[in-house]
C-alpha positions as CSV (number, residue, x, y, z in Angstrom):
1,X,9.1,22.4,13.2
2,X,6.0,19.1,13.9
3,X,8.1,15.7,13.6
4,X,4.9,14.0,12.0
5,X,4.0,16.7,9.7
6,X,5.5,16.9,6.0
7,X,6.3,19.9,4.7
8,X,4.3,20.9,2.2
9,X,5.5,21.3,-1.3
10,X,4.5,24.1,-4.1
11,X,2.3,23.7,-7.2
12,X,0.7,24.8,-10.2
13,X,-3.1,25.9,-9.4
14,X,-4.9,23.5,-10.8
15,X,-7.0,26.8,-12.6
16,X,-3.5,27.8,-14.7
17,X,-1.9,24.4,-15.1
18,X,-4.9,22.4,-16.7
19,X,-4.2,24.7,-19.7
20,X,-0.3,24.7,-19.7
21,X,2.0,21.6,-20.0
22,X,4.5,23.3,-17.7
23,X,5.4,20.9,-14.4
24,X,2.8,20.7,-11.8
25,X,4.8,20.3,-9.1
26,X,7.7,23.0,-8.4
27,X,9.9,21.3,-5.6
28,X,11.5,21.9,-3.0
29,X,13.3,25.2,-1.8
30,X,16.7,24.4,-0.1
31,X,15.0,25.4,3.2
32,X,12.5,23.4,2.6
33,X,14.2,20.4,1.5
34,X,16.2,20.8,4.3
35,X,13.4,20.8,6.6
36,X,11.6,18.1,5.7
37,X,15.2,16.3,5.3
38,X,15.7,17.2,9.4
39,X,12.6,15.0,10.2
40,X,14.4,12.2,8.9
41,X,15.0,9.8,11.9
42,X,17.9,8.5,10.1
43,X,17.2,4.8,11.5
44,X,19.6,2.3,12.5
45,X,17.8,-0.5,10.6
46,X,15.9,1.4,7.9
47,X,13.2,-0.2,6.4
48,X,12.6,2.8,3.4
49,X,15.9,1.0,1.7
50,X,14.6,-2.5,1.5
51,X,11.7,-1.1,-0.1
52,X,13.5,0.4,-3.1
53,X,13.8,-1.2,-5.8
54,X,17.8,-0.1,-6.7
55,X,18.6,0.0,-3.0
56,X,19.4,3.2,-2.5
57,X,20.7,4.5,1.0
58,X,18.2,6.7,1.5
59,X,19.2,7.8,5.3
60,X,22.8,8.6,3.4
61,X,21.6,10.9,0.7
62,X,19.1,12.5,3.1
63,X,21.2,13.4,5.9
64,X,23.7,15.7,3.3
65,X,20.6,17.5,2.2
66,X,19.6,17.9,6.2
67,X,23.3,19.0,6.4
68,X,23.2,21.4,3.4
69,X,25.5,19.7,0.9
70,X,23.4,19.0,-1.7
71,X,26.0,18.2,-4.2
72,X,27.3,15.5,-2.1
73,X,23.9,13.7,-2.0
74,X,23.7,14.1,-5.3
75,X,26.9,12.0,-5.8
76,X,25.2,9.5,-3.6
77,X,22.6,9.3,-5.4
78,X,24.4,8.7,-8.8
79,X,25.9,5.4,-7.3
80,X,22.8,3.7,-7.0
81,X,20.4,4.8,-9.6
82,X,21.0,6.2,-13.2
83,X,17.5,8.5,-13.3
84,X,17.4,10.0,-9.4
85,X,15.2,13.3,-11.1
86,X,12.9,11.1,-13.1
87,X,12.0,9.1,-9.9
88,X,12.2,11.2,-7.6
89,X,9.0,13.0,-10.1
90,X,6.9,9.7,-11.1
91,X,8.1,6.5,-9.0
92,X,5.3,5.5,-6.3
93,X,7.0,5.7,-2.9
94,X,3.3,6.0,-1.2
95,X,3.7,2.1,-2.0
96,X,7.6,1.4,-1.4
97,X,10.2,2.9,0.5
98,X,7.9,5.9,2.3
99,X,5.6,2.8,3.0
100,X,8.0,2.0,5.4
101,X,9.3,4.6,7.0
102,X,8.2,4.7,10.8
103,X,7.3,8.8,10.9
104,X,4.3,7.1,9.0
105,X,3.0,5.5,11.9
106,X,1.7,8.7,13.7
107,X,2.0,10.9,10.8
108,X,3.0,12.2,7.2
109,X,6.3,10.1,6.2
110,X,9.3,12.0,5.0
111,X,8.9,12.9,1.4
112,X,11.3,11.1,0.0
113,X,11.1,11.0,-3.4
114,X,10.6,15.2,-3.4
115,X,13.7,14.8,-1.8
116,X,15.5,12.4,-4.6
117,X,13.9,14.8,-7.2
118,X,15.2,18.3,-5.3
119,X,18.6,16.6,-4.8
120,X,19.1,15.3,-8.7
121,X,17.5,18.8,-9.9
122,X,20.5,20.7,-7.5
123,X,22.6,19.3,-8.9
124,X,21.9,19.4,-12.8
125,X,21.6,23.0,-12.2
126,X,24.5,23.3,-10.4
127,X,26.5,20.9,-12.5
128,X,27.8,18.4,-10.7
129,X,29.2,15.8,-12.2
130,X,28.5,12.5,-10.8
131,X,29.4,10.4,-13.8
132,X,32.5,8.1,-12.5
133,X,33.4,4.8,-14.7
134,X,36.4,2.4,-14.2
135,X,38.6,1.7,-17.0
136,X,37.4,-0.3,-20.1
137,X,37.4,-4.3,-19.3
138,X,37.6,-4.8,-23.0
139,X,34.2,-6.1,-23.1
140,X,31.4,-5.5,-24.9
141,X,27.4,-5.6,-24.5
142,X,24.6,-4.9,-26.4
143,X,21.5,-2.9,-24.6
144,X,18.4,-2.9,-26.7
145,X,16.2,-0.3,-25.2
146,X,16.9,3.1,-23.7
147,X,13.7,3.2,-21.4
148,X,14.0,2.7,-17.6
149,X,15.4,-0.6,-18.1
150,X,17.9,-0.4,-20.4
151,X,19.5,3.1,-18.9
152,X,20.1,1.6,-15.2
153,X,20.9,-1.7,-17.5
154,X,23.5,0.4,-19.7
155,X,24.9,3.0,-16.7
156,X,25.8,0.2,-14.2
157,X,27.8,-1.7,-16.8
158,X,29.8,1.1,-18.2
159,X,30.5,2.5,-14.4
160,X,32.4,-1.2,-14.3
161,X,34.6,-0.7,-17.1
162,X,32.0,-2.5,-19.6
163,X,31.6,-0.8,-23.8
164,X,28.0,-0.6,-23.9
165,X,26.3,0.8,-26.6
166,X,22.2,0.9,-26.5
167,X,20.3,0.0,-29.5
168,X,16.7,2.0,-30.0
169,X,13.9,1.6,-32.5
170,X,12.9,5.2,-31.7
171,X,14.1,9.0,-33.1
172,X,14.9,10.0,-29.3
173,X,16.6,8.0,-26.4
174,X,14.5,7.5,-23.3
175,X,11.7,5.3,-24.2
176,X,8.3,5.3,-21.8
177,X,10.6,8.5,-19.9
178,X,9.6,10.4,-23.8
179,X,6.9,8.9,-25.2
180,X,4.7,7.8,-22.6
181,X,4.8,10.0,-19.8
182,X,3.6,14.2,-20.2
183,X,5.3,17.1,-19.8
184,X,3.8,18.4,-17.2
185,X,4.5,14.9,-14.6
186,X,8.0,14.8,-16.7
187,X,10.0,18.1,-17.8
188,X,12.3,16.4,-21.4
189,X,14.5,18.6,-22.3
190,X,15.8,19.5,-18.5
191,X,15.2,16.5,-16.9
192,X,15.3,12.9,-19.7
193,X,17.8,14.7,-22.2
194,X,20.5,15.6,-18.8
195,X,19.8,11.6,-16.9
196,X,20.9,10.7,-20.8
197,X,23.8,13.1,-20.9
198,X,25.1,11.6,-17.9
199,X,24.8,8.0,-19.4
200,X,26.7,9.2,-22.3
201,X,29.6,10.8,-20.3
202,X,29.9,7.1,-19.0
203,X,30.8,6.3,-21.8
204,X,27.5,5.1,-23.5
205,X,27.2,4.7,-27.4
206,X,23.3,5.4,-28.1
207,X,22.6,4.4,-32.0
208,X,18.6,5.4,-32.5
209,X,16.2,4.3,-35.3
210,X,17.7,1.1,-35.4
211,X,14.9,-1.8,-35.1
212,X,16.3,-5.0,-33.3
213,X,14.5,-7.7,-35.3
214,X,14.5,-5.3,-38.2
215,X,17.4,-3.5,-39.1
216,X,19.5,-6.5,-36.8
217,X,19.1,-8.9,-35.1
218,X,20.3,-10.4,-31.9
219,X,22.6,-13.1,-33.9
220,X,23.6,-10.9,-35.6
221,X,24.8,-8.8,-32.2
222,X,26.6,-11.4,-31.2
223,X,27.8,-12.3,-34.3
224,X,28.4,-9.2,-36.1
225,X,29.4,-6.5,-33.4
226,X,31.1,-9.3,-31.5
227,X,29.1,-8.5,-28.1
228,X,29.7,-10.6,-25.2
229,X,26.0,-10.4,-23.8
230,X,23.2,-8.9,-24.9
231,X,20.0,-7.1,-22.5
232,X,16.7,-6.7,-23.7
233,X,14.9,-4.1,-22.2
234,X,12.4,-3.3,-24.8
235,X,9.1,-2.3,-23.4
236,X,5.8,-2.8,-23.5
237,X,4.7,-0.7,-26.2
238,X,2.0,-3.1,-28.0
239,X,-1.4,-1.8,-26.6
240,X,-4.3,-3.8,-25.7
241,X,-8.3,-2.5,-26.9
242,X,-11.3,-4.8,-25.2
243,X,-12.6,-6.3,-28.4
244,X,-16.0,-4.9,-28.5
245,X,-18.0,-3.4,-31.4
246,X,-17.0,0.0,-33.1
247,X,-13.0,0.0,-31.6
248,X,-12.3,0.9,-35.7
249,X,-14.2,4.0,-36.0
250,X,-12.2,7.1,-36.5
251,X,-11.8,8.9,-33.3
252,X,-10.3,5.3,-31.6
253,X,-7.4,5.8,-29.9
254,X,-5.0,3.3,-28.2
255,X,-3.6,5.8,-25.0
256,X,-0.1,4.6,-26.4
257,X,-0.9,6.6,-29.9
258,X,-2.0,9.8,-28.2
259,X,0.8,10.1,-25.5
260,X,3.2,9.4,-28.7
261,X,1.8,11.5,-30.7
262,X,1.5,14.6,-27.8
263,X,4.6,13.9,-26.1
264,X,7.5,12.4,-28.0
265,X,6.3,14.4,-31.5
266,X,5.2,17.4,-29.5
267,X,1.8,17.7,-30.6
268,X,0.7,20.1,-28.3
269,X,3.5,22.9,-29.4
270,X,2.5,25.4,-32.1
271,X,5.7,25.0,-33.8
272,X,4.9,21.3,-34.8
273,X,2.8,19.7,-37.7
274,X,1.6,16.4,-36.0
275,X,-1.7,15.2,-36.3
276,X,-4.1,14.4,-33.4
277,X,-7.1,14.3,-33.1
278,X,-9.2,15.1,-29.6
279,X,-12.5,16.5,-29.9
280,X,-14.4,18.2,-27.5
281,X,-15.7,15.2,-25.5
282,X,-13.6,12.5,-25.2
283,X,-13.4,9.1,-22.5
284,X,-10.6,7.4,-21.6
285,X,-11.4,3.7,-20.2
286,X,-9.0,2.5,-17.8
287,X,-7.6,3.2,-14.1
288,X,-4.1,3.5,-14.5
289,X,-1.2,6.1,-14.4
290,X,-1.7,5.6,-18.1
291,X,-5.5,6.6,-18.2
292,X,-4.7,9.7,-15.9
293,X,-2.4,10.9,-18.5
294,X,-4.2,10.3,-21.1
295,X,-7.3,12.3,-19.8
296,X,-5.6,15.1,-18.0
297,X,-3.5,15.5,-22.0
298,X,-6.9,15.9,-23.7
299,X,-7.7,18.2,-21.2
300,X,-5.4,20.9,-21.5
301,X,-5.8,20.2,-25.6
302,X,-9.1,21.8,-25.0
303,X,-11.2,18.4,-24.3
304,X,-13.9,17.8,-21.5
305,X,-13.2,14.8,-20.3
306,X,-14.7,11.4,-18.9
307,X,-12.5,8.7,-16.9
308,X,-14.4,5.5,-17.4
309,X,-13.3,2.5,-15.1
310,X,-15.4,-0.3,-14.2
311,X,-14.3,-0.7,-10.2
312,X,-14.6,1.6,-7.4
313,X,-12.0,4.8,-6.8
314,X,-10.9,2.5,-3.6
315,X,-9.5,-0.2,-6.3
316,X,-8.2,2.7,-9.1
317,X,-4.4,1.4,-9.6
318,X,-3.2,5.1,-10.7
319,X,-1.6,6.5,-7.8
320,X,-3.6,8.7,-5.0
321,X,-1.5,11.9,-5.9
322,X,-2.8,11.5,-10.0
323,X,-5.7,11.2,-9.4
324,X,-5.6,13.9,-7.0
325,X,-4.4,16.1,-9.7
326,X,-6.6,14.7,-12.0
327,X,-10.0,15.3,-10.4
328,X,-8.2,19.4,-9.4
329,X,-8.2,19.6,-13.3
330,X,-11.7,19.1,-13.5
331,X,-11.7,15.6,-14.9
332,X,-15.0,13.7,-14.9
333,X,-14.3,10.2,-13.1
334,X,-17.5,7.5,-14.5
335,X,-16.9,4.6,-11.8
336,X,-18.0,1.3,-11.9
337,X,-19.0,1.2,-15.5
338,X,-17.8,-0.2,-18.4
339,X,-18.2,0.4,-22.1
340,X,-19.8,-2.2,-24.1
341,X,-19.9,-0.3,-27.7
342,X,-18.8,2.2,-29.5
343,X,-21.2,4.4,-31.5
344,X,-20.8,5.9,-34.7
345,X,-21.9,8.0,-37.7
346,X,-22.4,7.4,-41.4
347,X,-19.4,8.9,-42.1
348,X,-17.0,6.4,-39.8
349,X,-16.8,8.7,-37.2
350,X,-17.3,8.2,-33.3
351,X,-19.7,9.8,-31.5
352,X,-21.3,8.2,-28.5
353,X,-20.2,5.3,-26.3
354,X,-22.5,2.4,-24.8
355,X,-21.5,1.4,-21.1
356,X,-23.2,-0.5,-18.5
357,X,-22.9,-0.2,-14.2
358,X,-21.3,-2.5,-12.5
359,X,-21.2,-3.9,-9.1
360,X,-18.1,-5.5,-7.2
361,X,-18.5,-9.5,-5.9
362,X,-15.8,-11.3,-4.4
363,X,-12.2,-10.8,-5.5
364,X,-10.5,-12.3,-8.3
365,X,-7.0,-13.5,-8.8
366,X,-5.5,-9.7,-8.4
367,X,-7.0,-9.7,-5.1
368,X,-9.6,-6.5,-6.2
369,X,-12.8,-7.8,-6.3
370,X,-14.7,-8.7,-9.5
371,X,-17.0,-6.2,-11.6
372,X,-19.5,-7.8,-12.4
373,X,-22.3,-6.1,-14.8
374,X,-26.2,-4.6,-13.4
375,X,-28.5,-6.1,-15.5
376,X,-31.0,-3.8,-17.2
377,X,-28.4,-0.6,-16.6
378,X,-26.9,0.3,-20.1
379,X,-26.7,3.8,-20.7
380,X,-25.4,5.9,-23.6
381,X,-23.3,9.4,-23.2
382,X,-22.5,11.6,-26.2
383,X,-18.3,11.1,-26.9
384,X,-16.2,12.4,-30.1
385,X,-13.0,10.7,-29.0
386,X,-12.6,7.7,-27.2
387,X,-8.8,6.4,-25.8
388,X,-8.1,3.3,-24.8
389,X,-5.6,3.2,-21.6
390,X,-6.1,-1.1,-20.8
391,X,-2.6,-1.7,-20.6
392,X,0.3,-3.0,-22.8
393,X,1.9,-6.2,-24.1
394,X,5.8,-6.3,-25.4
395,X,6.1,-6.2,-29.1
396,X,6.6,-10.0,-30.3
397,X,9.5,-8.8,-33.4
398,X,12.6,-9.9,-31.0
399,X,11.6,-13.1,-30.1
400,X,9.8,-14.2,-33.3
401,X,13.3,-13.4,-35.1
402,X,15.0,-15.2,-32.2
403,X,15.7,-18.8,-32.1
404,X,15.7,-20.3,-28.2
405,X,14.3,-17.0,-26.7
406,X,11.3,-18.4,-24.5
407,X,8.2,-16.3,-23.7
408,X,5.2,-17.7,-22.0
409,X,1.7,-16.9,-23.0
410,X,1.1,-13.1,-22.1
411,X,4.0,-12.9,-25.0
412,X,6.8,-11.7,-22.1
413,X,9.9,-12.8,-22.4
414,X,11.0,-15.4,-19.9
415,X,13.7,-14.6,-17.4
416,X,14.5,-15.5,-14.0
417,X,15.1,-13.1,-11.1
418,X,18.8,-12.0,-12.4
419,X,17.5,-11.7,-16.0
420,X,18.8,-14.7,-17.7
421,X,16.7,-15.6,-20.6
422,X,16.7,-19.4,-22.5
423,X,18.5,-18.1,-24.8
424,X,22.6,-18.3,-24.0
425,X,24.4,-14.3,-23.4
426,X,20.5,-12.7,-23.6
427,X,19.4,-10.8,-20.3
428,X,16.3,-9.2,-20.0
429,X,14.1,-7.0,-18.0
430,X,11.6,-4.2,-17.4
431,X,8.4,-4.5,-19.1
432,X,9.6,-6.7,-21.8
433,X,9.3,-9.2,-19.4
434,X,6.6,-8.2,-17.1
435,X,4.3,-6.7,-18.9
436,X,3.8,-3.1,-18.5
437,X,4.9,-1.4,-14.9
438,X,6.5,1.3,-13.1
439,X,9.6,2.7,-14.1
440,X,11.3,2.1,-11.0
441,X,10.3,-1.7,-10.9
442,X,11.9,-1.5,-14.5
443,X,15.3,0.1,-12.9
444,X,15.3,-2.8,-10.9
445,X,15.6,-5.5,-13.1
446,X,17.8,-4.0,-15.2
447,X,20.5,-3.2,-12.1
448,X,19.9,-7.1,-11.2
449,X,20.7,-7.5,-15.3
450,X,23.4,-5.6,-15.0
451,X,25.3,-7.6,-11.8
452,X,24.2,-10.4,-13.5
453,X,26.0,-9.8,-17.0
454,X,28.9,-8.9,-15.3
455,X,28.9,-12.3,-13.3
456,X,28.1,-14.2,-16.4
457,X,31.4,-12.7,-19.1
458,X,33.3,-13.5,-15.7
459,X,32.2,-16.6,-15.1
């Protein structure tokens, strides 16, 4: 065994997967997982743990995989995370836990994410019971939103004996896990549904089709529901646009709408009547993971696709793995390019996009070099669909219907490091506080808030 070389993982070939919605990564076999786990040095002071937002004991679960104790590894993961099979697939381990692996100094870091996925999948496939909760403590907590932050907060509180009810606005629980992330990255029926089932086994109740701020208010939850605390994990589902001419033409989507129609409402399946306009030539504006998801989805639906991004490849915010997969699947990258206008025909449908070339100047506040338009570099190209993947912000409905709940200038809820908001008994975390971020950071916020709620109630 080469200690410094990672065990490679199997994937669908690009030629095949670009025409289906089955999962791209096929996962480790038992033999491959054991071999990869044995690369772990079992450091006495493991820095990988310090970079995990939910503080998983990484060496402990990897040790059990190395010994062939896969069920025990799954149970160890369940102590720390409510979504191990999800995180093993979609979290940016390369900039978190794996970035601190000492093997990465001379070669490949241990594939922590792929091993987490393996253990969680093995536990699901072999019916390993991981849900353990204490006896009821008589206290009730309401959780708004069933995305990563809400699931994590609810799961941690239920383990401590709290009576937890999640209120979800959509007709299925899972939040961004079901509406935002495509099937080829995160299978819904096998992975997400199983994680939700484990949550329910802890005693968590989930009420769907409840829009807090319309169906009920936070004050109603306290007054009529008799909850001791409320956690707001409602995410950031309000899409952003550029404000350029032509954005109102037919054929312009937010990535949020495009992905929701496809993922949650199953537009890609023949048995569903969900309408979705794909077109033959698609421009996806943006460079994050959502842009990659939208582009790769459009490709699978039969379109020729361009990613239009105003900085260079080095500044792409998407995971390196997602960019690599997109390139393999034939996605075109139009970098250092920024749209200035969407062109429509006489019937109001998109027929092209006008852009300008960019060059990079001095770094801005984010640390990335600022894109500057190049004079006289304007050009047009033909597309019949434009998907804006420029980020999202929190829906203002909850703060606008809750007196005393402070928001910042970006309309995000204001909360301290433990998730306490400006309103007594109301905690918040995840994208509702930070704006659009990663699954694992939302989970970390949910975990912090659960601990703070426990402390608050037992004051």
